[in-house]
C-alpha positions as CSV (number, residue, x, y, z in Angstrom):
1,M,-32.3,13.7,2.4
2,A,-32.6,10.7,5.0
3,I,-32.1,7.3,3.7
4,E,-34.7,4.7,4.9
5,T,-33.7,1.1,5.3
6,I,-34.7,-0.9,2.3
7,T,-36.5,-4.1,2.6
8,L,-35.0,-6.9,0.7
9,T,-34.8,-10.3,0.5
10,Q,-33.7,-11.6,3.9
11,K,-30.3,-13.5,4.1
12,P,-28.8,-15.4,6.9
13,A,-27.5,-13.4,9.8
14,R,-24.0,-12.4,9.4
15,E,-21.9,-10.4,12.3
16,K,-21.4,-6.8,11.2
17,L,-18.3,-5.4,12.9
18,E,-17.9,-1.5,12.7
19,G,-14.7,0.8,13.0
20,Y,-11.8,-0.5,15.0
21,E,-13.4,-3.7,15.6
22,F,-13.8,-4.5,11.9
23,Y,-10.2,-3.2,11.2
24,R,-8.6,-5.4,13.9
25,K,-10.9,-8.5,13.7
26,V,-11.6,-8.9,10.2
27,L,-8.9,-7.1,8.4
28,G,-6.2,-8.2,10.9
29,S,-5.2,-4.6,11.6
30,P,-3.0,-4.1,8.4
31,K,-0.5,-1.5,7.8
32,Y,0.5,-1.9,4.1
33,I,-2.2,-1.7,1.7
34,V,-2.5,-2.0,-2.0
35,A,-4.9,0.6,-3.4
36,P,-7.6,-0.3,-6.0
37,M,-6.8,0.5,-9.5
38,V,-8.7,0.0,-12.7
39,D,-7.5,-2.8,-14.7
40,Q,-4.6,-3.4,-12.3
41,S,-6.1,-5.0,-9.3
42,E,-6.8,-8.2,-10.8
43,L,-6.4,-11.6,-8.7
44,Y,-3.1,-12.3,-9.9
45,F,-1.4,-9.1,-8.9
46,D,-3.1,-9.0,-5.7
47,I,-1.7,-12.6,-4.8
48,A,1.6,-11.6,-5.9
49,S,1.7,-8.4,-3.8
50,R,0.7,-10.1,-0.8
51,E,3.6,-12.7,-1.2
52,E,5.9,-9.5,-1.2
53,G,4.5,-8.1,2.1
54,S,1.0,-6.6,1.6
55,S,-1.0,-7.2,4.7
56,S,-4.4,-6.2,3.2
57,L,-5.6,-5.6,-0.3
58,S,-8.5,-3.5,-1.8
59,S,-9.7,-4.2,-5.3
60,S,-11.6,-2.5,-7.9
61,S,-15.1,-3.8,-8.7
62,T,-14.0,-5.0,-12.0
63,S,-11.5,-7.5,-10.6
64,S,-11.7,-11.4,-10.4
65,L,-12.8,-12.2,-7.0
66,H,-12.0,-15.5,-5.1
67,K,-13.9,-15.9,-1.9
68,D,-11.2,-18.1,-0.3
69,T,-7.7,-17.1,-1.3
70,D,-8.2,-13.2,-2.1
71,R,-9.0,-12.3,1.5
72,P,-9.3,-9.8,3.4
73,L,-10.9,-8.2,0.3
74,I,-12.5,-4.8,0.0
75,V,-14.4,-4.1,-3.4
76,Q,-14.5,-0.7,-4.7
77,F,-17.4,0.7,-6.5
78,C,-17.7,4.1,-8.4
79,A,-21.5,5.5,-8.5
80,N,-23.7,8.5,-8.4
81,S,-27.0,6.9,-7.6
82,P,-27.5,5.3,-3.9
83,E,-30.2,3.1,-5.2
84,Y,-28.1,1.7,-8.2
85,L,-25.0,1.5,-6.0
86,L,-27.0,-0.7,-3.4
87,Q,-28.0,-3.1,-6.1
88,S,-24.7,-3.6,-7.4
89,A,-23.2,-4.0,-4.0
90,R,-25.7,-6.6,-2.9
91,L,-24.2,-8.8,-5.9
92,V,-20.6,-8.8,-4.1
93,E,-21.6,-8.6,-0.2
94,D,-21.2,-12.3,0.1
95,H,-18.0,-12.5,-1.7
96,C,-15.9,-9.8,0.3
97,D,-15.2,-8.0,3.5
98,A,-16.4,-4.6,2.8
99,V,-17.4,-2.3,0.0
100,D,-15.7,0.9,-0.6
101,I,-16.8,4.0,-2.5
102,N,-14.5,5.5,-4.9
103,L,-14.6,9.4,-4.1
104,G,-10.9,10.1,-5.0
105,C,-10.4,9.5,-8.8
106,P,-9.6,12.5,-10.6
107,Q,-9.4,11.1,-14.2
108,D,-11.3,12.5,-17.0
109,I,-13.4,9.2,-17.3
110,A,-14.6,10.1,-13.9
111,R,-15.3,13.5,-15.0
112,R,-17.4,12.1,-17.9
113,G,-19.0,9.5,-15.7
114,H,-19.6,11.9,-12.9
115,Y,-18.1,9.8,-10.1
116,G,-15.0,9.8,-8.1
117,S,-13.6,12.9,-6.9
118,F,-15.9,14.9,-9.2
119,L,-18.9,14.4,-6.5
120,Q,-16.8,16.2,-4.2
121,D,-18.9,19.2,-4.0
122,E,-22.2,17.1,-3.7
123,W,-22.2,16.4,-0.1
124,E,-25.8,15.3,0.3
125,L,-25.6,12.7,-2.5
126,I,-22.4,11.5,-1.1
127,H,-23.9,11.1,2.4
128,D,-27.0,9.3,0.8
129,M,-24.4,6.8,-0.9
130,I,-22.7,5.7,2.1
131,N,-25.9,5.7,4.3
132,I,-27.8,3.4,2.2
133,L,-25.0,0.7,2.0
134,H,-24.5,1.3,5.9
135,K,-28.0,0.4,6.6
136,N,-28.8,-2.2,4.0
137,L,-25.3,-4.2,3.7
138,T,-24.2,-7.1,5.6
139,V,-20.6,-5.9,5.4
140,P,-19.3,-2.5,6.4
141,V,-19.0,0.4,3.9
142,T,-15.5,2.4,3.4
143,A,-14.6,5.5,1.4
144,K,-11.5,6.8,-0.4
145,F,-11.4,10.3,-1.2
146,R,-9.0,13.5,-1.9
147,V,-8.6,16.6,0.3
148,F,-9.8,20.0,-0.6
149,P,-7.2,22.8,-0.6
150,E,-8.5,23.9,2.9
151,I,-7.7,21.8,5.8
152,D,-10.8,22.8,7.7
153,K,-13.0,21.9,4.7
154,T,-11.4,18.6,4.3
155,V,-11.9,17.8,7.9
156,E,-15.7,18.6,7.7
157,Y,-15.9,16.5,4.7
158,A,-14.3,13.5,6.6
159,K,-16.6,14.0,9.5
160,M,-19.5,13.7,7.1
161,L,-18.4,10.5,5.6
162,E,-17.8,9.2,9.1
163,S,-21.4,10.3,10.1
164,A,-23.0,8.7,7.1
165,G,-21.6,5.4,7.9
166,A,-18.1,5.1,6.8
167,Q,-16.4,2.7,8.9
168,I,-12.8,3.3,7.5
169,I,-11.9,6.3,5.3
170,T,-8.9,6.5,3.1
171,C,-7.4,10.2,2.7
172,H,-5.4,10.9,-0.3
173,G,-3.5,13.8,0.3
174,R,-3.7,15.6,-3.3
175,T,-6.5,17.7,-4.6
176,R,-8.6,16.7,-7.4
177,E,-6.5,18.9,-9.6
178,Q,-3.3,17.3,-8.6
179,R,-2.7,14.7,-11.3
180,G,-0.5,13.5,-13.9
181,Q,2.3,16.0,-14.5
182,N,0.6,18.4,-11.8
183,S,0.7,15.8,-9.0
184,G,3.1,17.3,-6.8
185,L,3.2,16.3,-3.1
186,A,0.3,14.9,-1.2
187,S,-0.3,16.9,1.9
188,Y,0.4,14.9,5.1
189,A,-1.0,18.0,7.2
190,H,-4.4,17.3,5.8
191,I,-4.2,13.5,6.6
192,A,-3.2,14.4,10.1
193,A,-6.0,17.0,10.7
194,V,-8.5,14.2,9.4
195,K,-7.3,11.5,11.7
196,A,-7.3,13.8,14.6
197,A,-11.2,14.8,13.8
198,V,-12.6,11.3,13.5
199,S,-12.9,8.0,15.3
200,V,-13.0,5.5,12.6
201,P,-9.5,4.1,11.2
202,V,-7.9,6.3,8.7
203,F,-5.6,5.3,5.9
204,A,-3.2,7.6,4.3
205,N,-2.4,7.6,0.7
206,G,0.4,9.6,-1.4
207,N,4.0,10.3,-1.5
208,I,4.9,6.8,-1.0
209,L,7.9,5.9,-3.4
210,F,10.4,3.9,-1.2
211,S,9.8,1.7,1.7
212,S,11.6,4.4,3.9
213,D,8.8,6.9,3.0
214,I,6.3,4.5,4.9
215,A,7.4,5.1,8.5
216,R,7.7,8.7,7.6
217,C,4.0,8.8,6.6
218,L,2.7,6.9,9.6
219,A,4.7,9.2,11.9
220,E,3.5,12.6,10.4
221,T,-0.1,11.6,9.9
222,G,-1.0,9.3,12.7
223,A,-2.5,7.1,10.3
224,D,-3.5,3.6,11.1
225,A,-2.0,2.3,7.7
226,V,-0.4,3.4,4.5
227,M,-2.2,2.6,1.1
228,S,0.2,2.8,-2.1
229,A,-1.0,2.5,-5.8
230,E,1.5,3.4,-8.3
231,G,4.3,2.7,-5.9
232,V,3.2,-0.9,-5.6
233,L,2.6,-1.2,-9.5
234,Y,6.1,-0.4,-10.4
235,N,7.7,-2.2,-7.2
236,P,5.4,-5.1,-6.1
237,A,7.9,-5.7,-3.2
238,L,7.5,-1.9,-1.6
239,F,6.3,-3.5,1.5
240,N,8.5,-6.5,1.9
241,G,10.4,-6.8,4.9
242,L,8.7,-4.1,6.9
243,P,7.5,-4.5,10.7
244,M,4.0,-4.4,11.6
245,P,3.9,-1.3,14.1
246,S,0.9,0.1,15.9
247,S,-0.4,3.2,15.2
248,L,1.0,4.5,18.7
249,D,4.4,3.0,17.6
250,A,4.3,5.2,14.5
251,V,3.2,8.3,16.3
252,S,6.0,8.0,19.0
253,A,8.5,7.4,16.4
254,S,7.7,11.2,15.1
255,S,9.5,12.4,18.4
256,S,12.5,10.0,18.0
257,S,15.9,11.3,16.9
258,T,17.0,8.1,15.7
259,P,14.8,6.6,13.0
260,P,15.0,3.0,12.3
261,P,17.6,2.0,10.0
262,P,16.7,1.4,6.4
263,L,16.1,-1.8,4.9
264,E,18.6,-3.4,2.5
265,L,17.7,-2.5,-1.2
266,E,18.0,-6.2,-2.0
267,T,14.9,-6.6,0.2
268,T,12.8,-3.9,-0.8
269,N,14.1,-3.3,-4.2
270,P,14.7,-6.8,-5.7
271,P,15.5,-7.6,-9.4
272,S,12.6,-6.5,-11.6
273,A,12.9,-9.4,-13.8
274,A,12.4,-11.8,-11.0
275,L,9.2,-10.1,-9.9
276,A,7.7,-10.1,-13.4
277,L,8.5,-14.0,-13.7
278,E,7.0,-14.4,-10.1
279,Y,4.0,-12.6,-11.2
280,L,3.7,-14.8,-14.5
281,A,4.1,-17.9,-12.5
282,I,1.0,-17.0,-10.5
283,V,-0.7,-16.2,-13.7
284,R,0.0,-19.6,-15.1
285,S,-0.9,-21.5,-11.7
286,Q,-4.6,-19.9,-11.5
287,R,-7.7,-21.0,-13.2
288,T,-9.3,-17.7,-13.2
289,R,-8.7,-15.7,-16.4
290,T,-7.4,-12.3,-16.2
291,S,-7.1,-9.4,-18.7
292,P,-4.3,-9.7,-21.0
293,S,-4.0,-5.9,-21.0
294,A,-3.7,-6.1,-17.2
295,V,-0.8,-8.5,-17.6
296,K,1.2,-6.4,-20.3
297,G,0.4,-3.5,-18.2
298,H,2.1,-4.8,-15.0
299,L,5.3,-6.1,-17.2
300,F,5.7,-2.5,-18.7
301,K,5.4,-1.3,-15.3
302,I,7.8,-3.5,-13.4
303,L,10.4,-3.7,-16.1
304,R,10.3,0.0,-16.8
305,P,13.7,1.0,-15.9
306,A,15.3,-1.7,-18.0
307,L,12.9,-1.4,-21.0
308,A,13.6,2.3,-21.3
309,R,17.3,1.6,-22.2
310,P,18.3,1.1,-25.6
311,R,19.7,-2.3,-25.1
312,Y,16.2,-3.5,-24.2
313,H,14.1,-1.8,-26.9
314,D,13.7,-5.0,-29.0
315,L,12.4,-6.9,-25.8
316,R,10.0,-4.1,-25.3
317,E,8.7,-4.0,-28.7
318,R,8.1,-7.9,-28.3
319,I,6.1,-7.4,-25.2
320,G,4.0,-4.9,-26.9
321,K,3.5,-7.1,-29.9
322,V,2.6,-10.4,-27.9
323,R,-0.6,-11.7,-29.7
324,V,-3.5,-12.9,-27.4
325,T,-4.8,-16.5,-28.6
326,A,-7.6,-19.0,-27.4
327,P,-6.2,-21.2,-24.9
328,R,-4.9,-24.8,-26.1
329,S,-5.3,-28.2,-24.4
330,R,-2.0,-29.8,-23.1
331,E,-2.2,-32.7,-21.0
332,G,-5.7,-32.1,-20.0
333,K,-5.0,-28.4,-19.1
334,E,-5.8,-25.2,-20.6
335,V,-2.5,-23.5,-21.7
336,W,-2.3,-19.9,-22.6
337,E,0.4,-19.5,-25.1
338,W,0.5,-15.7,-24.8
339,V,1.3,-16.2,-21.2
340,D,4.2,-18.6,-22.2
341,E,5.5,-16.1,-24.6
342,Y,5.6,-13.1,-21.9
343,V,7.5,-15.8,-19.7
344,R,10.1,-16.2,-22.7
345,I,10.8,-12.5,-23.0
346,C,11.1,-12.0,-19.3
347,E,13.7,-14.6,-19.0
348,E,15.7,-12.8,-21.8
349,V,15.0,-9.7,-19.9
350,A,16.5,-11.5,-16.7
351,V,19.6,-12.9,-18.4
352,R,20.5,-9.4,-19.9
353,L,20.0,-7.5,-16.5
354,E,22.2,-10.2,-14.9
355,E,24.9,-9.5,-17.2
356,D,24.6,-5.6,-16.7
357,A,24.5,-6.4,-12.8
358,R,27.6,-8.3,-13.1
359,E,29.3,-5.8,-15.0
360,M,28.4,-2.7,-13.0
361,T,29.0,-4.4,-9.7
362,D,32.3,-5.8,-10.7
363,G,31.2,-9.3,-10.0
364,G,29.3,-8.6,-6.9
365,K,32.1,-6.4,-5.1
366,I,30.6,-3.0,-5.6
367,P,27.3,-2.9,-3.0
368,L,24.1,-2.0,-4.6
369,R,23.7,0.9,-2.6
370,E,26.9,2.8,-3.8
371,L,25.3,2.6,-7.4
372,V,22.4,4.7,-6.2
373,I,22.5,8.3,-8.0
374,K,20.2,11.3,-7.6
375,D,17.8,12.6,-10.1
376,E,19.0,16.2,-10.7
377,A,15.4,17.6,-11.2
378,T,13.8,16.1,-8.0
379,G,16.8,15.1,-6.0
380,L,15.2,11.5,-5.6
381,D,17.2,8.4,-5.7
382,V,17.6,6.5,-8.9
383,L,18.7,3.0,-8.5
384,P,20.3,0.5,-10.8
385,H,18.2,-0.2,-13.6
386,W,18.0,-4.0,-12.9
387,V,16.0,-3.6,-9.6
388,A,12.3,-2.4,-9.1
389,Q,12.1,1.3,-8.4
390,P,9.4,3.9,-8.5
391,Y,8.6,6.0,-11.8
392,F,9.1,9.9,-11.4
393,R,6.8,11.6,-13.7
394,P,8.6,14.1,-15.8
395,L,8.0,17.7,-14.5
396,K,6.2,20.2,-16.6
397,P,8.5,22.7,-18.2
398,P,8.8,26.3,-17.0
399,V,5.6,28.2,-17.4
400,E,5.7,31.7,-18.7
401,K,3.3,34.2,-17.2
402,K,2.8,37.4,-18.5
403,K,2.4,40.6,-15.9
404,K,-0.5,42.9,-16.5
405,G,0.9,45.7,-18.9
406,G,3.9,43.8,-19.2
407,K,5.8,41.8,-22.0
408,E,5.7,38.4,-22.9
409,G,8.1,36.3,-20.8
410,E,8.4,38.9,-17.7
411,G,7.4,37.5,-14.5
412,S,8.2,34.0,-15.6
413,L,7.5,31.4,-13.0
414,C,9.9,28.2,-13.3
415,L,7.9,25.3,-11.5
416,L,10.8,22.8,-12.0
417,P,13.1,24.2,-9.6
418,M,10.3,25.0,-7.0
419,L,9.1,21.2,-6.9
420,G,12.6,19.9,-7.0
421,R,13.3,21.9,-3.9
422,L,9.9,20.6,-2.3
423,L,10.8,17.0,-3.1
424,K,14.4,17.4,-1.7
425,E,12.9,18.8,1.4
426,F,10.5,15.8,1.6
427,V,13.0,13.3,1.0
């Protein structure tokens, strides 16, 4: 159904750029983007990620917004009603640079709420939601989506999003069913096909675990930028030290036999305790309150390699038991004692990790890269436990499938070695 422009209260004229003009002039041609994440994209983590190399950030609609410092900013909504979506987007359009529609969430909460990737088969509704924002907002509308199993259907879907008015589309190269232990690998072939079929900027999402994956993603997909979600949650310095290549540079790099040398691990994977303390310092310095659950979640993810070890289980338990109390006044300022307690715990983590690092590197004589080992199941790098690094979800155990007329156990399919081989080929 066609969406007519709705007459609303008139606002001062604001130049509304589209497509690549918006991407370049407003966003600044970003290459490395933090994805919107529920209860994780709050202001403080956005600031910490920017300081570690992110050049643009998307944020969930539940985030704390700061119109001056948290820019450029794209506010994401989940919705299934064009009219209600427009009413909600009107509330934030004066405080952000664009509004994004979540068409990619595969979680059960999205199934129950009927949004995200569970709208994927309702193309008319999706078209109407994008189009009503495109026609009525003073800022552009963008969309993030997951692929279909078929490349051709994915391309047609992306072209529909563009025709509805989406000025940037982010393509997550996994299907709706690929989540949790079934995540597998994102398809760069799907993303490349989408990029070739549309005329608006395309951001690629999926498979970004290490900084070395980023150049490969840009080269194989031709995308204008890379978006990372979990990769940045576990390592906020994922983008640190990376250059700012153009899309053309990325495409030409795919034919080069001499890829750029990898960055030093100390740059892309710094000590996790230092990142945690940097994040907490930002939390302390800002006036805007943040969700205690978000702070705790960030600390557990950033410090995970250490906290998983028996030597740190006591500190892991202390992080989990920190009590959230009302602020107290100290020298005319509000002081959040639960944040101070997190700082004390992270400082203890830092001391122990420094001890471990001195011992395992023989006082700094052994280079960090020589301590990297391979995960047997996936073939991916496992770094020393004191540095920030990605989290590999445990693979599902072998699945037994019964042949017709056969006995239990016949025709068994072991997914573990198969996915391991795929990951080794990818890396």
